Residue, then its C-alpha position, 0 to 999 in steps of 0.5 A: x505633446x501627448x499626441x506626439x508621444x503617442x505617435x512615437x510609441x505607436x510607431x515604435x511598436x510597429x511590426x518587426x517585418x523588415x522587407x516590403x514591396x510597393x507598386x503604385x500608379x496613377x496620374x502625373x503632370x509635368x512642369x517643364x522649364x519651357x515648351x521649346x516649340x514642341x507640342x506634347x501633353x503635360x498630363x500623363x500617367x506613371x508607374x512606380x515600384x519600390x523595394x524597402x528594407x527596415x533598418x533593424x536598429x532603429x527605434x521607429x520603423x525607418x526604411x531604406x530602399x530603392x525605387x524604379x519608376x517611369x511616367x509617360x506623356x503622349x499626344x497627337x493631332x492632325x496637320x495638313x501637308x502641302x505639295x505646291x505644283x508650279x508647273x505651267x505656272x498653275x500654282x496648284x496646291x495639293x493637301x494631305x492630312x497627316x497625324x503628328x505624334x509626340x511621346x515624352x518619357x521619364x525613367x528614374x532610379x532612386x535610393x529612398x528613405x522612409x519612416x512609418x508613422x502610426x496614429x493613436x486611435x486609428x488601428x491600421x492607419x498609417x502615414x509614410x513620408x519618404x524622400x528619394x533622389x537619383x538618376x533620371x533619364x528623359x526621352x522624347x520624340x516629337x513630330x514637327x512640320x517642316x516646309x521649303x519652297x515646294x512642299x512640307x514634310x514631317x520631321x521628328x525631333x529626338x532627344x535623350x538626356x540625363x538629370x538628377x532628381x529629388x522626390x519627396x513623397x507621402x503615402x497614407x494607407x490602411x494595413x490589413x495583415x501583411x498587405x496595405x492599400x492607400x493613396x500616394x502623392x509626390x513631387x519631383x524636381x530634376x536638374x539636367x538636360x531636357x533638350x528643348x524643354x530646358x534644364x529644369x523639370x518638375x512633376x506632380x503625381x497622385x495615385x493608388x498603391x498596394x504594399x506587401x510585407x514579407 
């Protein structure tokens, strides 16, 4: 109980700065409902920009803001395309090695709410839990090999859809005046249209952030 009381007191005594901006980036991993016959890398990268405003009437540092974020997943591999020559019944097959590419992108705009907690005995260290929810736009282009009786060829599948996402997030860092740096971890679940990947998609992120107060 004494630790919790100290946590509340230290958090309430936090700086009175009312605006801040954070930029973060790092590793991301997606968990689609299904693969849907597509090839793509589930490991990728993300970038996140977050604008926040400290609510002035709150007894603790509570921030309301907006996040704009994107992640990408890219892959490529080679596949043989064949042309079958049936002239004069020779049945000669000609192969041509081609590169197949895939590109999966997620873009989100999320209103966010966060609280900053300072820990007694650790000057400058803080934990900032956050929750965000909003619009997700998903997009992919994936090359596939199609075949008929005489030849095979590359066909690219395209999809653009929309979904609702919710993202809990925890930021842990050290403050140095108006600047802070640290680690950021989040999990996202989204529900909507993801084409051949299904109706539900999840994402895990872990990265570094820099935050600036003004």
